[in-house]
C-alpha positions as CSV (number, residue, x, y, z in Angstrom):
1,M,24.7,9.8,39.8
2,S,23.1,12.3,37.3
3,P,22.0,11.1,33.9
4,R,24.8,13.2,32.2
5,A,27.3,11.5,34.4
6,G,25.9,8.2,33.5
7,A,26.2,9.1,29.9
8,R,29.8,10.0,30.3
9,A,30.5,6.8,32.1
10,G,28.7,5.0,29.4
11,E,31.6,5.8,27.0
12,R,33.3,2.6,28.4
13,P,31.1,-0.5,28.0
14,P,29.8,-1.3,31.5
15,A,29.3,-4.8,32.8
16,G,26.1,-6.4,31.6
17,S,25.7,-4.1,28.5
18,G,25.3,-7.2,26.3
19,L,22.5,-8.4,28.5
20,V,20.8,-5.0,28.4
21,S,21.0,-5.1,24.6
22,R,19.4,-8.5,24.5
23,Y,16.8,-7.2,26.9
24,M,16.1,-4.2,24.6
25,L,15.7,-6.5,21.6
26,R,13.3,-8.8,23.5
27,L,11.2,-5.8,24.5
28,L,11.2,-4.5,20.9
29,A,10.2,-7.8,19.2
30,R,6.6,-8.0,20.6
31,P,5.5,-4.4,19.7
32,L,7.2,-4.5,16.3
33,A,5.4,-7.8,15.4
34,G,2.2,-6.6,16.9
35,T,2.2,-3.3,15.1
36,L,2.9,-4.9,11.8
37,L,0.1,-7.4,12.3
38,L,-2.2,-4.6,13.2
39,V,-1.3,-1.9,10.6
40,L,-1.0,-4.2,7.6
41,P,-4.5,-5.8,7.8
42,A,-5.9,-2.3,8.5
43,L,-4.4,-1.0,5.3
44,L,-5.5,-4.1,3.3
45,L,-9.1,-3.7,4.6
46,E,-9.6,-0.4,2.8
47,R,-8.4,-1.9,-0.5
48,L,-10.4,-5.0,0.1
49,L,-13.7,-3.1,0.2
50,R,-12.8,-1.3,-3.1
51,L,-12.0,-4.7,-4.7
52,F,-15.3,-6.1,-3.7
53,D,-17.1,-3.2,-5.4
54,L,-14.9,-3.4,-8.5
55,L,-15.1,-7.2,-9.0
56,A,-18.8,-7.3,-8.2
57,G,-19.5,-4.8,-11.0
58,S,-17.4,-6.7,-13.5
59,G,-18.9,-10.2,-12.7
60,S,-15.6,-11.6,-11.5
61,P,-15.6,-14.4,-8.9
62,A,-15.1,-13.3,-5.3
63,S,-12.4,-16.0,-4.8
64,S,-10.0,-14.0,-7.0
65,I,-9.8,-11.3,-4.3
66,A,-7.5,-13.4,-2.2
67,Q,-5.0,-13.5,-5.1
68,L,-5.2,-9.7,-5.6
69,L,-4.6,-9.2,-1.9
70,L,-1.6,-11.4,-1.9
71,Y,-0.1,-9.2,-4.6
72,L,-0.9,-6.1,-2.6
73,I,0.9,-7.3,0.6
74,P,4.4,-6.1,-0.5
75,H,3.0,-2.6,-1.3
76,Y,1.3,-2.2,2.1
77,L,4.1,-3.8,3.9
78,G,6.4,-1.0,2.6
79,L,4.0,1.5,4.2
80,A,3.5,-0.4,7.4
81,L,7.2,-1.2,8.1
82,P,8.4,2.4,8.9
83,A,5.3,3.0,11.1
84,A,5.8,-0.3,12.9
85,L,9.5,0.4,13.6
86,F,8.9,3.9,14.8
87,L,5.9,2.9,17.1
88,A,7.8,-0.2,18.5
89,V,10.9,1.8,19.5
90,Y,8.6,4.5,20.9
91,A,6.6,2.0,22.9
92,V,9.8,0.5,24.4
93,I,11.4,3.8,25.4
94,S,8.1,5.1,26.7
95,R,7.6,2.1,28.9
96,L,11.1,2.1,30.3
97,S,10.8,5.8,31.0
98,Q,7.4,5.5,32.7
99,D,8.6,2.6,34.9
100,H,11.9,4.4,35.7
101,E,13.9,1.5,34.3
102,L,15.6,4.0,32.0
103,D,16.7,6.1,34.9
104,A,18.2,3.1,36.6
105,L,20.0,2.0,33.5
106,Q,21.5,5.5,33.0
107,A,22.5,5.6,36.7
108,S,24.4,2.3,36.2
109,G,26.5,3.9,33.5
110,I,24.6,3.0,30.3
111,S,24.0,6.0,28.2
112,L,21.1,6.6,25.9
113,A,23.3,6.2,22.9
114,R,24.3,2.7,24.0
115,L,20.7,1.8,24.8
116,A,19.8,2.8,21.2
117,R,22.4,0.5,19.6
118,P,20.1,-2.5,19.4
119,F,17.4,-0.3,17.9
120,L,19.9,1.0,15.3
121,A,20.8,-2.6,14.5
122,V,17.1,-3.4,13.9
123,G,16.8,-0.2,11.8
124,L,19.8,-1.3,9.7
125,A,18.2,-4.7,9.2
126,C,14.9,-3.1,8.2
127,A,16.9,-0.9,5.7
128,V,18.4,-3.9,4.1
129,L,15.0,-5.5,4.0
130,G,13.6,-2.3,2.6
131,I,16.0,-2.4,-0.3
132,G,14.8,-5.9,-1.2
133,L,11.2,-4.9,-0.7
134,Y,11.2,-1.5,-2.4
135,G,13.7,-2.5,-5.1
136,Y,12.6,-6.0,-6.1
137,V,9.5,-7.4,-4.5
138,Q,7.2,-4.4,-4.8
139,P,7.8,-3.8,-8.6
140,I,7.2,-7.4,-9.5
141,S,4.1,-7.7,-7.2
142,R,2.7,-4.4,-8.6
143,Y,2.9,-5.7,-12.1
144,A,1.4,-9.0,-11.1
145,Y,-1.5,-7.2,-9.4
146,R,-2.1,-5.0,-12.4
147,A,-2.0,-8.0,-14.8
148,A,-4.4,-10.1,-12.6
149,L,-6.8,-7.1,-12.2
150,H,-6.8,-6.6,-15.9
151,A,-7.5,-10.2,-16.6
152,L,-10.4,-10.2,-14.1
153,T,-12.0,-6.9,-15.3
154,E,-11.5,-7.6,-19.0
155,A,-12.1,-11.3,-19.1
156,G,-13.0,-12.3,-15.6
157,W,-15.5,-15.0,-16.4
158,N,-15.4,-18.8,-16.2
159,A,-18.2,-19.4,-18.8
160,T,-20.8,-20.1,-16.1
161,V,-24.0,-18.1,-16.0
162,V,-26.7,-17.8,-13.3
163,P,-30.1,-18.1,-14.9
164,G,-32.2,-15.0,-14.5
165,E,-29.2,-12.7,-13.9
166,F,-27.2,-10.4,-16.2
167,A,-23.5,-11.4,-16.4
168,Q,-21.1,-8.7,-17.3
169,I,-18.1,-10.1,-19.2
170,G,-15.4,-7.5,-19.4
171,R,-16.6,-4.0,-20.3
172,R,-18.3,-4.6,-23.6
173,L,-20.4,-7.8,-23.3
174,T,-23.5,-8.6,-21.3
175,V,-25.1,-12.1,-21.2
176,Y,-28.5,-13.1,-19.9
177,V,-29.8,-16.6,-19.8
178,E,-33.4,-17.4,-18.8
179,R,-32.7,-21.0,-17.7
180,R,-30.1,-23.7,-18.0
181,D,-30.5,-27.5,-18.3
182,P,-28.4,-29.0,-15.4
183,E,-27.9,-32.3,-17.2
184,T,-26.9,-31.2,-20.7
185,G,-25.8,-27.7,-20.0
186,L,-28.1,-26.4,-22.7
187,L,-29.0,-22.7,-22.3
188,H,-32.5,-21.4,-23.0
189,G,-33.6,-17.9,-23.6
190,I,-30.3,-16.3,-24.4
191,L,-29.7,-12.5,-24.7
192,L,-26.4,-10.9,-25.7
193,H,-25.5,-7.3,-25.9
194,Q,-22.1,-6.2,-27.4
195,R,-20.4,-2.8,-27.7
196,Q,-17.7,-2.8,-30.4
197,D,-14.7,-0.4,-30.6
198,D,-16.2,1.7,-33.3
199,G,-19.4,2.3,-31.3
200,T,-21.5,-0.4,-33.0
201,E,-24.0,-2.2,-30.8
202,V,-25.0,-5.8,-31.5
203,L,-28.1,-7.3,-29.8
204,T,-28.5,-11.1,-30.2
205,T,-31.3,-13.4,-29.0
206,A,-31.5,-17.1,-29.3
207,A,-33.9,-19.8,-28.2
208,T,-31.1,-22.2,-27.2
209,G,-27.3,-22.3,-27.2
210,M,-24.1,-23.8,-25.7
211,M,-21.2,-21.9,-24.2
212,V,-17.6,-23.2,-23.9
213,L,-14.5,-21.6,-22.5
214,D,-11.3,-22.6,-24.2
215,T,-8.5,-21.6,-21.8
216,A,-5.7,-22.8,-24.0
217,A,-6.7,-20.6,-26.9
218,S,-8.1,-17.8,-24.6
219,E,-11.4,-17.9,-26.4
220,L,-15.1,-17.9,-25.4
221,L,-17.2,-19.8,-28.0
222,L,-21.0,-19.4,-28.0
223,E,-23.1,-21.4,-30.3
224,L,-26.6,-20.3,-30.8
225,Q,-29.7,-21.9,-32.4
226,D,-32.9,-20.4,-33.6
227,G,-32.1,-16.7,-33.0
228,R,-31.9,-13.2,-34.4
229,Q,-29.1,-10.6,-34.4
230,V,-29.7,-6.8,-34.7
231,T,-26.8,-4.6,-35.5
232,L,-26.9,-0.8,-34.9
233,D,-24.0,1.2,-36.3
234,P,-22.9,4.6,-35.0
235,K,-24.9,6.4,-37.7
236,G,-28.2,4.8,-36.5
237,H,-28.5,2.3,-39.4
238,A,-29.9,-1.1,-38.2
239,S,-29.6,-4.5,-39.9
240,T,-31.2,-7.8,-38.9
241,L,-30.0,-11.4,-39.4
242,N,-32.0,-14.5,-38.6
243,F,-30.6,-17.9,-38.0
244,A,-32.9,-20.9,-37.4
245,S,-31.1,-24.2,-37.6
246,S,-28.1,-25.6,-35.7
247,G,-26.3,-26.0,-39.0
248,Q,-26.4,-22.2,-39.4
249,S,-25.5,-21.5,-35.8
250,R,-23.4,-18.4,-35.3
251,P,-20.3,-18.9,-33.1
252,F,-19.4,-16.0,-31.0
253,V,-15.6,-15.8,-30.3
254,R,-14.1,-13.3,-27.9
255,R,-10.4,-13.5,-27.6
256,L,-9.1,-12.5,-24.1
257,P,-6.8,-9.5,-24.2
258,I,-3.2,-10.1,-23.2
259,F,-1.8,-7.7,-20.6
260,R,1.3,-5.6,-21.6
261,L,4.8,-6.7,-20.7
262,R,6.4,-5.6,-17.5
263,G,8.6,-2.5,-17.8
264,A,6.3,0.1,-19.4
265,D,6.1,1.8,-16.0
266,E,9.1,2.8,-13.9
267,R,7.3,1.6,-10.7
268,E,7.2,-2.0,-12.1
269,M,11.0,-2.0,-12.7
270,T,13.5,-3.4,-10.2
271,I,16.5,-1.4,-9.0
272,D,18.8,-3.3,-11.5
273,E,16.4,-2.6,-14.3
274,L,16.2,1.1,-13.4
275,W,20.0,1.4,-13.3
276,T,20.4,-0.5,-16.6
277,G,17.7,1.5,-18.3
278,L,19.4,4.8,-17.5
279,G,22.2,3.9,-19.9
280,R,19.8,3.1,-22.8
281,P,18.5,6.0,-24.8
282,D,15.9,3.9,-26.6
283,F,14.3,2.7,-23.4
284,P,10.4,3.2,-23.3
285,V,10.5,5.0,-19.9
286,Q,12.0,8.5,-19.7
287,A,15.3,8.7,-18.0
288,R,14.2,11.4,-15.5
289,R,11.3,9.2,-14.3
290,M,13.6,6.2,-13.7
291,T,16.2,8.5,-11.9
292,G,13.6,9.8,-9.5
293,E,12.2,6.3,-8.9
294,L,15.6,4.8,-8.3
295,H,16.9,7.4,-5.8
296,G,13.5,7.7,-4.1
297,R,13.5,4.0,-3.3
298,L,17.1,4.1,-2.0
299,A,16.3,7.2,0.2
300,R,13.2,5.5,1.7
301,A,15.2,2.4,2.5
302,A,18.0,4.4,4.1
303,S,15.5,6.4,6.2
304,L,14.6,3.3,8.1
305,V,18.0,3.5,9.9
306,L,17.1,6.9,11.3
307,L,13.6,6.1,12.6
308,P,14.8,4.6,15.9
309,L,16.8,7.8,16.6
310,L,13.7,9.8,16.2
311,A,11.5,7.5,18.2
312,V,13.8,7.5,21.3
313,P,13.4,11.3,22.0
314,M,9.7,10.9,21.4
315,G,9.5,8.1,23.9
316,L,11.3,10.2,26.5
317,A,9.0,13.1,26.0
318,A,5.9,10.9,26.5
319,K,6.8,10.7,30.2
320,R,6.0,14.4,30.5
321,S,3.0,14.6,28.2
322,R,0.2,12.4,26.9
323,R,1.3,9.5,24.6
324,S,-1.2,10.3,22.0
325,V,0.2,13.8,21.5
326,A,3.7,12.4,21.1
327,I,2.6,9.8,18.6
328,L,0.7,12.5,16.7
329,L,3.7,14.7,16.4
330,G,5.9,11.8,15.3
331,A,3.3,10.8,12.7
332,V,3.2,14.4,11.4
333,I,7.0,14.5,11.0
334,L,7.1,11.2,9.1
335,V,4.2,12.1,6.8
336,V,5.7,15.5,6.0
337,Y,9.0,13.8,5.1
338,Q,7.4,11.1,3.0
339,Q,5.2,13.7,1.2
340,A,8.3,15.8,0.5
341,L,10.1,12.8,-1.1
342,Q,7.0,12.2,-3.3
343,L,7.0,15.9,-4.2
344,V,10.6,15.8,-5.3
345,E,9.9,12.7,-7.4
346,S,6.9,14.3,-9.0
347,L,8.8,17.5,-9.8
348,G,11.6,15.3,-11.3
349,D,9.1,13.4,-13.4
350,V,8.0,16.6,-15.1
351,G,11.5,17.9,-15.5
352,R,11.3,20.8,-13.1
353,I,14.2,19.7,-11.0
354,D,17.0,17.1,-10.9
355,P,15.7,14.5,-8.5
356,R,19.1,13.2,-7.5
357,P,20.5,16.1,-5.5
358,A,17.0,17.1,-4.3
359,T,16.2,13.7,-2.9
360,W,19.5,13.2,-1.1
361,L,19.5,16.9,0.2
362,L,16.1,16.1,1.7
363,F,17.4,12.9,3.2
364,L,20.4,14.8,4.7
365,L,18.2,17.4,6.2
366,F,16.0,14.8,7.8
367,A,19.1,12.9,9.1
368,A,20.6,16.2,10.5
369,F,17.3,16.9,12.3
370,V,17.0,13.4,13.7
371,L,20.7,13.3,14.9
372,A,20.3,16.8,16.5
373,V,17.3,15.9,18.5
374,F,18.8,12.5,19.5
375,R,22.1,14.2,20.6
376,H,20.2,16.7,22.7
377,S,18.3,13.9,24.4
378,N,21.5,11.9,25.0
379,L,23.2,14.9,26.6
380,H,20.1,16.2,28.4
381,P,17.7,13.3,29.0
382,E,15.9,15.4,31.7
383,E,15.0,18.0,29.0
384,G,13.6,16.5,25.8
385,A,14.0,18.1,22.5
386,F,10.3,17.9,21.8
387,D,9.1,19.0,25.2
388,G,8.1,22.5,24.1
389,A,6.2,21.3,21.0
390,L,4.5,18.5,22.9
391,E,3.5,20.9,25.8
392,W,1.9,23.3,23.3
393,L,0.1,20.5,21.5
394,D,-1.0,19.1,24.9
395,R,-2.5,22.5,25.9
396,A,-4.2,22.9,22.5
397,A,-5.7,19.4,22.7
398,G,-7.0,20.1,26.3
399,R,-8.6,23.4,25.2
400,I,-10.3,21.7,22.2
401,G,-11.5,18.9,24.4
402,A,-12.9,21.4,27.0
403,L,-14.6,23.4,24.3
404,L,-16.3,20.3,22.9
405,V,-17.4,19.3,26.4
406,R,-19.0,22.7,26.9
407,L,-20.7,22.6,23.5
408,A,-22.1,19.1,23.9
409,P,-24.8,19.9,26.5
410,R,-25.9,22.9,24.4
411,R,-26.3,20.7,21.3
412,A,-28.2,18.1,23.4
413,G,-30.5,20.7,24.7
414,T,-31.2,22.1,21.3
415,A,-31.9,18.7,19.9
416,Q,-34.5,18.1,22.7
């Protein structure tokens, strides 16, 4: 029986189709989970290195990185979920096609459309998950990340100093202590350097002192004894103040800045808040920015349903070309689509276009493209919709590889 005949026979549910659906879901579970566990840490690793550099420069404790990474997981999960779903369906179809299981299933009367139903169900579940992730979890976690990062960079200090090292407290204060008494906590050889908002610089030295962190009042209190303070204003005028006794100690109080309330950025607003804010003319965020953000999130969530229909033809084409080439083509298609959605949102933010029809027109074009290639693969499984493009890419990759092989010996000989 030909594949097309099998497809026509598949219009009526054959015996064992439920068992096949469960088999498809079981095959999909492992690559889906494995890809998520692989892609998500890889995305977090790049941000982890940047956080190490940032927090090391601000004097914040390294233990706070775990909290920041926890807030970043929803953001990177939103990036990893579409890739994991596409690659998982692609891996299952490619394996079935390579092992000729797909030919046997189609010969038994199960069409490609029926085989894709479990994948569509998973895509629909991911779309529902995407609405919750893009619409509610990501905005709240994004604000929490920004607030935590602000607290660490502006006031990320627990009132402990390492003798002999400069401690950067926020962006305007540097503290140096020569030594510290481990029993009493008394500081010796203290140096403070402050930069005020108007450009004034204050340099304070003291023989001894005590430092206390009041977390309830969000204040840092530094009491100094036997010291001197030099103030240099922006015009270059300097003034000196000496203080000798503990009774004349000069307390230094730095109130920790409070981060702004959530909602000043449309990316920190949930779907409900975006929808409610569109009806309020006095809202701090512009209506066109909220409109683009709202429809962009909904379109990204809805696109998850279409990804299995794109991955199935890619998996079929992998039988006739290298898998890396098929994955590359699929990645290019998805990246171009995502970048186009971001471009529509950006143009809507600046008022060049109305993001509502542009976003959904782009979604409909993507849906029409995906449905067309899937329909072609369902009717003609022996001739994939991407065979021509993949064959051209395969030839181009082979030529580039051969060119690099020919150039490698020449470079080695030149180096010698």
